[in-house]
N, C-alpha and C positions, 0 to 999 in steps of 0.2 A: 637581593639586586644592590638592599638600602648598608643592608651589611659590605655589599663587595666597594661602593661608592667613601662609606666613613675606613674604609680598607686602602683605600688610593687614597684619598684626604690624609691618613697616616702616613704615609711610605710619602708624598709627594702633594704636600699641603699648600689652597691656591692661597693666594696673600693676591691682597690692594695693590691696583697698576701703581696706586701716584699717592699712600702711603708707607703700601709692608706687611703696614698690618694681615694678621690670618682675615679669612670673607667667611661671613659664617652661610650656612649653608645656602638660602634663598638668599644670598652677595652673589653676584656677576662683576670682574671683572676690576670692577671697582665700589670701597666700602658706604655706606648709606652714611657715616657720619661728614664723606668724603667726598664724597657727589652734595649733601652740602654747604660744603665748605671752600671750595670748589671756585677762585675766583672771577666772576662774572666779569665783562665789562658794560654791558648795552647797550653797547653802539649799534644793533641793530636799529632801536630804534631814534638815532639821534643822527639824523641827515648830514650832521655839520663837525658829526665824532674830530679829537683829533690826529686820524684815521683817516679818514677819509679829506682832513683838510690837506694831508698829506701828498693827494695827484689835484687837488683846485687848483689849476691854472695851464697843469702840465698833461692830464688826460678828463678825459667826459663822462664818467664811470657814474652811472646811473646811482649806484647806494658803495658803500666800504665796511666793512666792520666784521674785530674778531671777537670769537667770543671766549674770552680769557684773555690773562692778566699772564705775563711767561714772567719768572724773577727766577734768580739764579737758585738753584737745590729744590726748587717749592712742590708745588705736586703736576703743576703742567706740565716743568722740562720733564719731572720722572717717568707723566704717561707717554711724553711723544720724544721722546726718547728709544724708549720702549719699543715706543709704534717704526721710525730709526736706522736704530741698532740690532735693538735685540730680539726682531722678527716678531713683533709680543703686534701680531693684525686685527684681535681684540682691540688693544687699544684707542686703533683707529677705530673701528663699528664704533665705539660706545660715545665716540668726541667726534663721531658723524651725526650721532642720534642725537646726542645734545645739541649742536648746532643747529640739528634741521626743523625739531623742536620751537628753537628762540624764532626760525624762524619765519616758522606757518604763522604767527601772532604778528611780524610786523609787514606793514600795507608795505612799508621801500626794496622788499621783497616778495612783492604780490606777483604775480604772472610767470613767475619762472619758464621756458620750455626745454632747455637744458642744460643738463649740469657739467662742466669743464673744469676736469682733473690739474693744473701744473703736469706738462708731464715728464721725464727724467729722455735721458740718452737710452738708448734703449743698450747698453755697453755697462751702463750703471743702475740699469735698473737691472741686467740677469745678479751685475752681480750684491743686489738688496737682496732679490730675489721677490719684490713687488714694490710695485708706484705708493708713494703713504698717501701721498695727494690723491689718487684715487682709492685706494681703502677707505680714506675717509668720506670718500663722496658716496661709496657704494653705503653707508649711513646714513648717510643727507638722503636720497633714492628710498634710503626702506620707511622713511620716517612722511619725507616731498610727494613720494610718489612720479616723481621726476624722473629721469632716464638719463645718462651718461654718454654722455655725444663720446661714443669710441674710435680715436683714431685721426678726429679731429683736431687735435692743435696737435700740430709731433715738435720732438725736439729735432734739429739737424742737427748742431753740433756740439759736440763733447767738450763741458772746461772742468773748470775745479771745481770746488766747496767753494759756499760762499765764503763759511767761516772763516771771522776777525780779519776778512780785510773790508774797507775804507769803504763810505760810500759809495769813491767813483771809479774804483778797486768790483764795487760786485757791478754798478754798470757794466763797465768795460766788459767783466764776466762774458754777461746773460745779453748783451746789446747783440740782434738780427740774429737769436738762436735757436725760433721757431717756424713754421711755417707751417701751415695753414693746409688743409686734406680734405674736398671733398666741399664748399665755399658753400653749396649750394643749402646742405641741408640744414646750418646756421643762417642764410642769410636772412635778416629781416626776421630774429628772431632775440628775445631777452635770453640772455644767459650767463650763469654763474661764475664764474674765476674758482676756485677752491686750489688753497696752498698749508700745507701746517701753518708756519712764523711768514708769519709779515715782522721783518727789520727793518730796514730802506726802502721797501718798497720797488726795489730794481728789474726784481723779480718777473713781477705782478702787472708792472711799466713794460714791461718790454715786450712782454705775451697779448695787454693790451692792443699795443700797435701796430701788434702782428693781429690782430685778429675784426681791430677799424675800417683793415681794408675792404672785409665785405657786407657789402650792400647793406642800408637799413638795419645794423645790429645795434645792443644796449649790450650793454657790459655791469652784471652787480659782479663785487669782488665780496669773495666772505676769507678767513684761513683762520684756526682754530687757535691762536693768541699772537 
């Protein structure tokens, strides 16, 4: 079996999803060097971080953070683009596991009852093959042992991609696109809203406004970058 595995690696070499270098035998998805060098924000331990401040006075989120800084052509972009556009689900699981480990050590994220990945419209999910935010949530769930609230928050309106849109265009594009199914499941609960990237915050704001209709809900937010 070891010889067979070696042959497979020769024919189909395993490479790091962040830098593209060959993985060692004991490495998976991301090489040890990149795991050490990925640019963490540490925002989960700072309730007044710059991302949280985006929503001050607009949305009463309990906590807002992102695990990594995103830079063009950087390691984190390679991970997220592989997840979104190249069917690399393992990238999302990896990102979620790293996020989960960070949140376990943060008092700002204690007492989470359910994970709520930002949904894709069914049409877009069919084209992509999966919802990247749901895959990230699966990785978080593995570490935090918190269940995902399946089909609770849904995207009822198909929208264009947010890429290259201005702040105002992004808000117009996602306003009123979400609906809640089975609100009793999350009533009075602390939910963790999960997305891949936080840019202007328009998508999370729209989802948050919809979720605030649920009685007694408490919402925290985390993104991969």
